[in-house]
C-alpha angles and dihedrals in degrees: 000000000000119000141183125289116280093251092052106104099213123054126222090249091054091049093048089052092048090052092045093241096156101160101098091192091060103084096148093115099038096100091050091049092048091051092047093048093050095045098043092045088055089048091053091049089051091048088055095045098253134119088223135356096237117072118293132173118241130193112198142165123213140184114252110243103193093247131102091246130086118184112202125209097246132049154228092045112218098182143338117230099177132016117175133169116196089350092303121118111245096214134244135334117261090017106054100010140012129220120221097198104187094039092049102230143112122220122202117223111232095344143070135231103260114243110254148122113272091337099136121077121190131181111187145146121239133179145087100278146339090258138010090268089065097052114107114266091233091062090049089050090051090054093047093048093049094047091046091051091053093043092050093045097247095128101025135063115224138144099214136039112269107287133152108288095011115144114244127175131179116248122227094279110046098171114062115233094241089055092049090053091053094046092049088068090061102039122126118273111236121237097253094056099080 
């Protein structure tokens, strides 16, 4: 049986259970559910500023800002492998710098990130878990709720049940309010909020 992509945080079986699809012989909607799970999971990751919700390594270059703070593009930060300013290693975590995982920034201890153009190199891992089993239940719930809303026609306009070739268009409010409330807990902290 086909299933979702490895970085999708909810399996087809979990989604079928959430929707109370108990007839295991009825697989007519499985491909639609797989597609929805993969696509909406990618949408949630994008909403939260990640390429995927499970852990992924990033290599990025930033401009030095003259402060002790460096906000990276993806959070939560799991670990930092390399941190260099002007091609010089900064040192070690918890001695020379501190990682604020959920907030998505690195703070230098007793120093600042030199001002400069593309002078800071960072290799780090960000995400909500090494595998889908490690991702917070609330994010999984957000995915299930959003997929269920699309599946049940609450955030799409269509005249027929999902079938191959059926016309489907998003309504004015594609993300259900209950999903927005969950995602707001995980959104990126802006620079001025430290």
